[in-house]
N, C-alpha and C positions, 0 to 999 in steps of 0.2 A: 504494500500500500504506500501511497505517496500523499503528501500534503502540499496544497497550493497555499502560499502565504502572500497576502496582498496588503501592503502598507498604504491603505487608502488615503490617509491624511496627507501623504506626500504626493498624491496624484496631481499631475499638471493638466489633466483633461485633454491630452492629445488624441485619444481614442484609438491608438494603434492596437492595443490589446483587444478591444471590442471588434475591430475590423478583422483581425486574424484569428480570433477565437470567440465566436459568438456562442459557442456551447457553454463557456464559463464566465464571460464578461459582457456587461451591458453598460451603456452610458446612462447615468442617472440624471434627474432633473437639475441637480446642483452643478452639473458639468464635470463631475468626477466619475471614474469608472467604478463599477461595483462587481465584486466576485459573487456570482449567483449562488444562492442556497448556502452561503457561508455563515460562520458564527464569529462574533468578535471575541478575541482572546488577547488580552494585554495591549489593546490599542490597534492590533492588526486584525485582518479578517482571514479565516482559515477554512479550508475545505479538504476533507480527506476523500481521496478517489482511488480507484484501482488503476485507472489508465489516465494519465495526464493529457493525452492526445495533443491538442493544439496549445495547451497552456505553456508548453516549452517555447513555442513560437512567440506567444504573448510576452513571456519573460525576456526573450531575446530582443524583441522589438521595442520594449519599453525604454524610452530615452533616459529615464531617471532611475532605472533598475530597482523598482519597488515590488516586483513580483519574483518570488522565489519558489523553487520546487525542492521539497525536502523528503527524506525517507522517514517513514513513521515506524517507531519502535513498537514491536508487537510482543 
């Protein structure tokens, strides 16, 4: 399992993550990206998934590097 971590407070609203990975990211009304179905943990938003699919592309495309893919300890 992997975890997608999104530091939403640092989002600059460029929408690159939402463009390359609509499965996990949407642009919110406030102009920042949102990690769909995530939960807030310590100021970040996290989502545990089996397959990160396009989230790796979103992390790569993010100009401020606020999207991380981490291994989940089981």
